[in-house]
FIMARNU-743396 format. One record per residue: residue number from 0; x, y, z of N, C-alpha, C, O, CB in turn. Coordinates in Angstrom, 1 decimal, m for minus. Glycine has a CB too. Layout:
BEGIN
+-----+--------+---------+--------+---------+----------+--------+--------+---------+--------+--------+---------+--------+---------+----------+--------+
!   k ! n_east ! n_north !   n_up ! ca_east ! ca_north !  ca_up ! c_east ! c_north !   c_up ! o_east ! o_north !   o_up ! cb_east ! cb_north !  cb_up !
+-----+--------+---------+--------+---------+----------+--------+--------+---------+--------+--------+---------+--------+---------+----------+--------+
! NUM !      X !       Y !      Z !       X !        Y !      Z !      X !       Y !      Z !      X !       Y !      Z !       X !        Y !      Z !
...
+-----+--------+---------+--------+---------+----------+--------+--------+---------+--------+--------+---------+--------+---------+----------+--------+
end
This chain:
BEGIN
+-----+--------+---------+--------+---------+----------+--------+--------+---------+--------+--------+---------+--------+---------+----------+--------+
!   k ! n_east ! n_north !   n_up ! ca_east ! ca_north !  ca_up ! c_east ! c_north !   c_up ! o_east ! o_north !   o_up ! cb_east ! cb_north !  cb_up !
+-----+--------+---------+--------+---------+----------+--------+--------+---------+--------+--------+---------+--------+---------+----------+--------+
!   0 !    0.3 !    m0.8 !    0.0 !     0.1 !     m0.2 !   m0.1 !    1.0 !     1.0 !   m0.3 !    1.1 !     1.6 !   m1.3 !    m0.5 !     m0.4 !    0.5 !
!   1 !    1.7 !     1.2 !    0.9 !     2.6 !      2.6 !    1.0 !    2.9 !     2.4 !   m0.3 !    2.2 !     3.1 !   m1.0 !     3.9 !      2.7 !    2.1 !
!   2 !    3.9 !     1.6 !   m0.9 !     4.8 !      1.5 !   m2.4 !    3.5 !     2.2 !   m3.4 !    4.0 !     3.1 !   m4.1 !     5.3 !     m0.7 !   m3.1 !
!   3 !    2.4 !     2.2 !   m3.5 !     2.0 !      2.3 !   m4.3 !    1.5 !     3.7 !   m3.8 !    1.0 !     4.4 !   m4.8 !     1.4 !      1.1 !   m4.6 !
!   4 !    1.6 !     4.2 !   m2.9 !     1.4 !      5.9 !   m2.2 !    2.7 !     6.8 !   m3.2 !    2.6 !     7.9 !   m3.8 !     1.8 !      5.9 !    0.1 !
!   5 !    3.7 !     6.0 !   m3.0 !     4.7 !      6.9 !   m3.2 !    5.5 !     7.1 !   m4.6 !    6.4 !     7.8 !   m5.1 !     5.6 !      6.6 !   m2.4 !
!   6 !    4.4 !     6.2 !   m5.0 !     4.5 !      5.8 !   m6.7 !    3.5 !     6.8 !   m7.6 !    3.4 !     7.1 !   m8.8 !     3.9 !      4.1 !   m7.0 !
!   7 !    2.8 !     7.1 !   m6.6 !     1.6 !      8.4 !   m6.9 !    1.9 !     9.2 !   m7.3 !    1.7 !     9.8 !   m8.3 !     1.0 !      9.0 !   m6.0 !
!   8 !    2.8 !     9.5 !   m6.1 !     3.6 !     10.4 !   m5.4 !    4.9 !    11.2 !   m6.6 !    5.1 !    12.4 !   m6.7 !     4.4 !      9.4 !   m3.9 !
!   9 !    5.3 !    10.5 !   m7.2 !     6.0 !     10.2 !   m8.3 !    7.5 !     9.9 !   m8.1 !    8.4 !     9.9 !   m9.0 !     5.9 !     11.2 !   m9.2 !
!  10 !    7.6 !     9.6 !   m5.9 !     9.0 !      8.3 !   m5.7 !    9.4 !     7.5 !   m5.8 !    8.7 !     6.5 !   m5.6 !     9.5 !      7.8 !   m5.2 !
!  11 !   10.3 !     7.3 !   m6.1 !    11.5 !      5.4 !   m6.0 !   11.1 !     5.3 !   m4.9 !   11.5 !     6.2 !   m4.1 !    13.6 !      5.0 !   m6.1 !
!  12 !   10.2 !     4.1 !   m4.2 !    10.2 !      3.3 !   m3.3 !   11.4 !     2.5 !   m2.8 !   12.0 !     1.9 !   m3.8 !     9.4 !      2.6 !   m3.6 !
!  13 !   12.0 !     2.4 !   m1.8 !    13.0 !      1.9 !   m0.9 !   12.9 !     0.7 !   m0.5 !   13.8 !     0.0 !   m0.1 !    13.3 !      2.6 !    0.1 !
!  14 !   11.8 !     0.5 !   m0.4 !    11.2 !     m0.7 !    1.2 !   11.6 !    m2.0 !    0.7 !   11.4 !    m2.5 !   m0.4 !     9.0 !     m1.0 !    1.7 !
!  15 !   12.3 !    m2.4 !    2.1 !    12.9 !     m3.5 !    1.7 !   11.4 !    m4.5 !    1.4 !   10.3 !    m3.9 !    1.7 !    14.0 !     m4.0 !    2.9 !
!  16 !   11.4 !    m5.7 !    0.9 !    10.4 !     m6.9 !    1.0 !   10.1 !    m7.5 !    2.5 !   10.9 !    m7.5 !    3.5 !    10.9 !     m8.1 !    0.1 !
!  17 !    8.9 !    m8.1 !    2.5 !     8.4 !     m8.8 !    3.3 !    9.6 !    m9.5 !    4.3 !    9.8 !    m9.1 !    5.5 !     7.6 !     m9.8 !    2.6 !
!  18 !   10.3 !   m10.4 !    3.5 !    10.8 !    m11.6 !    4.0 !   12.6 !   m11.7 !    3.4 !   12.8 !   m12.4 !    2.5 !     9.7 !    m12.8 !    3.5 !
!  19 !   13.6 !   m11.1 !    4.1 !    15.0 !    m10.5 !    4.0 !   15.8 !   m11.9 !    3.0 !   15.8 !   m13.1 !    3.3 !    15.7 !    m10.2 !    5.7 !
!  20 !   16.2 !   m11.3 !    2.0 !    16.9 !    m12.1 !    0.9 !   18.0 !   m13.0 !    1.7 !   18.9 !   m12.9 !    2.5 !    17.7 !    m10.9 !   m0.3 !
!  21 !   17.6 !   m13.9 !    1.0 !    19.0 !    m15.3 !    1.4 !   20.2 !   m14.7 !    0.5 !   20.1 !   m14.1 !   m0.5 !    18.7 !    m17.5 !    0.7 !
!  22 !   21.5 !   m15.3 !    1.6 !    22.5 !    m15.6 !    1.2 !   23.1 !   m14.5 !    1.8 !   24.3 !   m14.5 !    1.6 !    22.5 !    m16.0 !   m0.1 !
!  23 !   22.6 !   m13.4 !    2.5 !    23.1 !    m12.8 !    3.6 !   23.3 !   m11.8 !    3.1 !   22.9 !   m11.6 !    1.9 !    24.0 !    m13.2 !    4.3 !
!  24 !   24.2 !   m10.6 !    3.8 !    24.7 !     m9.0 !    3.0 !   25.8 !    m9.9 !    2.1 !   26.6 !   m10.8 !    2.0 !    25.7 !     m7.5 !    4.3 !
!  25 !   25.0 !    m8.3 !    1.3 !    26.4 !     m8.2 !    0.2 !   27.2 !    m6.8 !    0.6 !   26.6 !    m5.8 !    0.5 !    25.9 !     m8.2 !   m1.6 !
!  26 !   28.0 !    m6.8 !    0.8 !    28.8 !     m5.3 !    1.1 !   29.7 !    m5.2 !    1.0 !   30.2 !    m4.2 !    1.5 !    28.8 !     m4.7 !    2.1 !
!  27 !   30.7 !    m6.4 !    0.3 !    32.1 !     m6.9 !   m0.2 !   33.1 !    m5.9 !    0.6 !   33.9 !    m5.1 !    0.1 !    32.2 !     m6.8 !   m2.0 !
!  28 !   32.8 !    m6.3 !    2.1 !    33.9 !     m6.1 !    2.9 !   33.9 !    m4.5 !    3.5 !   34.6 !    m4.1 !    4.5 !    35.1 !     m6.5 !    1.9 !
!  29 !   33.0 !    m3.7 !    2.7 !    32.7 !     m2.0 !    3.2 !   31.3 !    m2.2 !    4.0 !   30.5 !    m3.2 !    3.9 !    32.3 !     m0.7 !    1.5 !
!  30 !   31.1 !    m1.0 !    4.8 !    30.0 !     m0.7 !    5.1 !   29.9 !     0.1 !    4.0 !   30.9 !     0.5 !    3.4 !    29.8 !     m0.1 !    6.3 !
!  31 !   28.0 !     0.6 !    3.2 !    27.9 !      1.3 !    2.5 !   27.4 !     3.0 !    3.4 !   27.2 !     3.0 !    4.6 !    27.1 !      0.5 !    1.5 !
!  32 !   27.3 !     3.9 !    2.8 !    27.6 !      5.1 !    3.7 !   26.7 !     5.7 !    2.2 !   26.7 !     5.5 !    1.0 !    29.6 !      5.5 !    4.2 !
!  33 !   26.0 !     6.5 !    3.2 !    24.9 !      7.3 !    2.2 !   25.1 !     8.4 !    1.6 !   24.8 !     9.2 !    2.6 !    23.6 !      7.5 !    2.7 !
!  34 !   25.4 !     9.1 !    0.7 !    25.8 !     10.7 !   m0.2 !   25.6 !    11.9 !    1.3 !   26.4 !    12.7 !    1.6 !    24.1 !     11.2 !   m2.0 !
!  35 !   24.8 !    11.8 !    1.7 !    24.7 !     12.2 !    2.4 !   25.3 !    12.5 !    3.7 !   25.6 !    13.6 !    4.1 !    24.2 !     12.1 !    2.4 !
!  36 !   25.4 !    11.4 !    4.3 !    26.7 !     11.3 !    5.5 !   27.7 !    11.4 !    5.5 !   28.5 !    11.8 !    6.5 !    27.0 !     10.4 !    5.9 !
!  37 !   28.0 !    11.0 !    3.9 !    29.5 !     10.9 !    3.9 !   30.0 !    12.6 !    3.3 !   31.2 !    13.0 !    3.4 !    30.1 !      9.5 !    2.8 !
!  38 !   28.9 !    13.4 !    2.5 !    28.8 !     14.5 !    2.5 !   29.6 !    15.5 !    3.9 !   30.7 !    16.1 !    4.0 !    27.5 !     14.5 !    2.5 !
!  39 !   28.4 !    15.0 !    4.7 !    28.6 !     15.9 !    6.4 !   29.7 !    15.2 !    7.1 !   29.6 !    15.2 !    8.3 !    26.9 !     15.9 !    7.7 !
!  40 !   30.6 !    14.6 !    6.8 !    31.3 !     13.9 !    7.3 !   32.8 !    14.8 !    6.1 !   33.9 !    14.4 !    6.4 !    30.8 !     12.2 !    7.3 !
!  41 !   32.7 !    15.5 !    5.1 !    33.6 !     15.8 !    4.7 !   33.7 !    17.3 !    5.1 !   34.8 !    17.9 !    5.1 !    33.6 !     15.5 !    3.6 !
!  42 !   32.1 !    18.1 !    5.7 !    32.0 !     19.2 !    6.2 !   32.6 !    19.7 !    7.5 !   33.0 !    20.8 !    7.9 !    30.8 !     19.3 !    6.1 !
!  43 !   32.5 !    18.1 !    8.2 !    32.6 !     18.4 !    9.4 !   34.6 !    18.4 !    9.3 !   35.2 !    18.4 !   10.4 !    31.5 !     17.2 !   10.6 !
!  44 !   35.1 !    18.5 !    8.7 !    36.5 !     18.6 !    8.7 !   37.3 !    19.9 !    8.6 !   38.4 !    20.2 !    8.9 !    36.8 !     17.8 !    7.8 !
!  45 !   35.8 !    20.8 !    8.0 !    36.6 !     22.8 !    8.0 !   35.7 !    23.4 !    9.7 !   34.6 !    23.7 !   10.0 !    35.4 !     24.4 !    5.8 !
!  46 !   37.2 !    23.3 !   10.7 !    36.5 !     23.1 !   11.6 !   35.4 !    24.7 !   11.5 !   34.3 !    24.9 !   12.2 !    37.5 !     22.8 !   13.1 !
!  47 !   35.7 !    25.5 !   10.8 !    34.9 !     27.0 !   11.2 !   33.4 !    26.7 !   11.1 !   32.5 !    27.4 !   11.6 !    35.2 !     28.3 !    9.9 !
!  48 !   33.4 !    25.4 !   10.3 !    32.1 !     25.3 !    9.8 !   31.2 !    24.2 !   11.1 !   30.0 !    23.7 !   11.1 !    32.2 !     24.7 !    8.1 !
!  49 !   32.2 !    24.1 !   11.9 !    31.5 !     22.6 !   12.7 !   30.6 !    23.6 !   14.0 !   29.4 !    23.3 !   14.4 !    33.3 !     21.0 !   13.7 !
!  50 !   31.2 !    24.7 !   14.4 !    30.2 !     25.5 !   15.0 !   30.1 !    26.7 !   14.5 !   31.1 !    26.8 !   13.8 !    30.2 !     25.6 !   16.2 !
!  51 !   29.4 !    27.8 !   14.4 !    28.7 !     28.9 !   13.8 !   29.5 !    30.4 !   14.4 !   28.8 !    31.2 !   15.1 !    26.9 !     28.7 !   14.2 !
!  52 !   30.7 !    30.7 !   14.2 !    31.0 !     31.7 !   15.0 !   30.6 !    32.4 !   14.1 !   30.2 !    33.4 !   14.7 !    32.3 !     31.9 !   15.6 !
!  53 !   30.3 !    32.6 !   12.7 !    30.3 !     34.2 !   12.5 !   29.1 !    34.7 !   12.5 !   28.2 !    33.9 !   12.3 !    30.9 !     34.6 !   11.3 !
!  54 !   28.9 !    35.6 !   12.6 !    27.6 !     36.5 !   13.2 !   26.6 !    36.9 !   11.8 !   25.3 !    36.9 !   11.7 !    28.4 !     38.2 !   14.1 !
!  55 !   27.5 !    37.2 !   10.8 !    26.7 !     37.3 !    9.9 !   26.3 !    36.4 !    9.2 !   26.9 !    35.4 !    9.5 !    27.2 !     38.0 !    9.2 !
!  56 !   24.9 !    36.1 !    8.0 !    24.4 !     35.0 !    7.2 !   25.5 !    34.9 !    6.2 !   26.2 !    33.8 !    6.2 !    22.9 !     35.3 !    6.5 !
!  57 !   25.8 !    35.8 !    5.5 !    26.0 !     35.9 !    4.4 !   28.0 !    35.4 !    4.2 !   28.6 !    34.8 !    3.3 !    25.4 !     37.3 !    4.1 !
!  58 !   28.4 !    35.9 !    5.3 !    29.9 !     35.2 !    6.0 !   30.0 !    33.9 !    5.8 !   30.8 !    33.3 !    5.1 !    30.2 !     35.3 !    7.6 !
!  59 !   28.8 !    33.2 !    6.7 !    28.8 !     32.0 !    7.0 !   28.3 !    31.1 !    5.8 !   28.6 !    29.9 !    5.7 !    28.1 !     31.8 !    8.3 !
!  60 !   27.4 !    31.8 !    4.8 !    27.8 !     30.9 !    3.6 !   28.6 !    30.9 !    2.5 !   28.7 !    29.9 !    1.8 !    27.1 !     30.8 !    3.0 !
!  61 !   29.0 !    31.6 !    2.4 !    30.4 !     32.0 !    1.9 !   31.3 !    31.0 !    1.9 !   31.9 !    30.3 !    1.0 !    31.1 !     32.9 !    2.7 !
!  62 !   31.3 !    31.0 !    3.3 !    32.7 !     29.8 !    3.8 !   32.0 !    28.1 !    3.7 !   32.5 !    27.0 !    3.4 !    33.2 !     30.1 !    6.0 !
!  63 !   31.3 !    28.5 !    4.0 !    30.2 !     26.8 !    3.0 !   30.1 !    26.7 !    1.9 !   29.8 !    25.5 !    1.5 !    28.7 !     26.6 !    2.9 !
!  64 !   30.4 !    27.7 !    1.0 !    30.7 !     27.4 !   m0.5 !   31.9 !    26.9 !   m0.5 !   32.4 !    25.8 !   m0.7 !    30.6 !     28.7 !   m1.6 !
!  65 !   32.6 !    28.3 !    0.0 !    34.4 !     27.9 !   m0.4 !   34.7 !    26.0 !   m0.3 !   35.1 !    25.1 !   m1.0 !    35.7 !     28.9 !    1.3 !
!  66 !   34.2 !    26.1 !    1.1 !    34.3 !     24.7 !    1.6 !   33.4 !    23.2 !    1.0 !   33.4 !    22.1 !    1.6 !    34.0 !     24.9 !    3.0 !
!  67 !   32.7 !    23.4 !    0.0 !    32.3 !     22.5 !   m0.7 !   33.2 !    22.6 !   m2.0 !   33.5 !    21.5 !   m2.6 !    30.7 !     22.5 !   m0.8 !
!  68 !   33.6 !    24.2 !   m2.7 !    34.3 !     24.1 !   m3.9 !   35.3 !    23.3 !   m3.5 !   35.6 !    22.3 !   m4.2 !    34.7 !     25.4 !   m4.6 !
!  69 !   36.2 !    23.5 !   m2.2 !    37.3 !     22.7 !   m1.9 !   37.1 !    21.6 !   m1.9 !   38.0 !    20.8 !   m2.2 !    37.8 !     22.9 !   m0.9 !
!  70 !   35.8 !    21.0 !   m1.5 !    35.9 !     19.3 !   m1.8 !   35.6 !    18.7 !   m3.0 !   36.0 !    17.6 !   m3.3 !    35.1 !     18.6 !   m1.0 !
!  71 !   34.9 !    19.4 !   m3.6 !    34.9 !     19.1 !   m5.3 !   35.6 !    19.1 !   m6.3 !   35.5 !    18.4 !   m7.3 !    34.5 !     19.6 !   m5.9 !
!  72 !   36.9 !    20.3 !   m6.1 !    38.2 !     20.4 !   m6.8 !   38.6 !    18.7 !   m6.3 !   38.6 !    17.6 !   m6.9 !    39.4 !     22.0 !   m6.2 !
!  73 !   38.8 !    19.1 !   m5.0 !    40.1 !     18.0 !   m4.7 !   39.7 !    16.1 !   m4.8 !   40.3 !    15.2 !   m4.3 !    40.6 !     18.4 !   m2.9 !
!  74 !   37.8 !    16.2 !   m5.8 !    37.6 !     14.8 !   m6.0 !   37.7 !    14.7 !   m7.7 !   37.6 !    13.7 !   m8.2 !    36.1 !     14.3 !   m5.4 !
+-----+--------+---------+--------+---------+----------+--------+--------+---------+--------+--------+---------+--------+---------+----------+--------+
end
């Protein structure tokens, strides 16, 4: 039922089936991390972004854009 409701709203459902597949996990030795978790982990490497010390929103946003640009450039 939830699967049909999600499809009707245009979402792609990622719901597990009622019975787990046989054969165990297929992670190939590494834990799978979601894109958002990985990005937040990369952002936490920038100390100035962890705790917001900037009073102006524009300054904090500029630092955020700079950190994101550096992360993308290193990829």
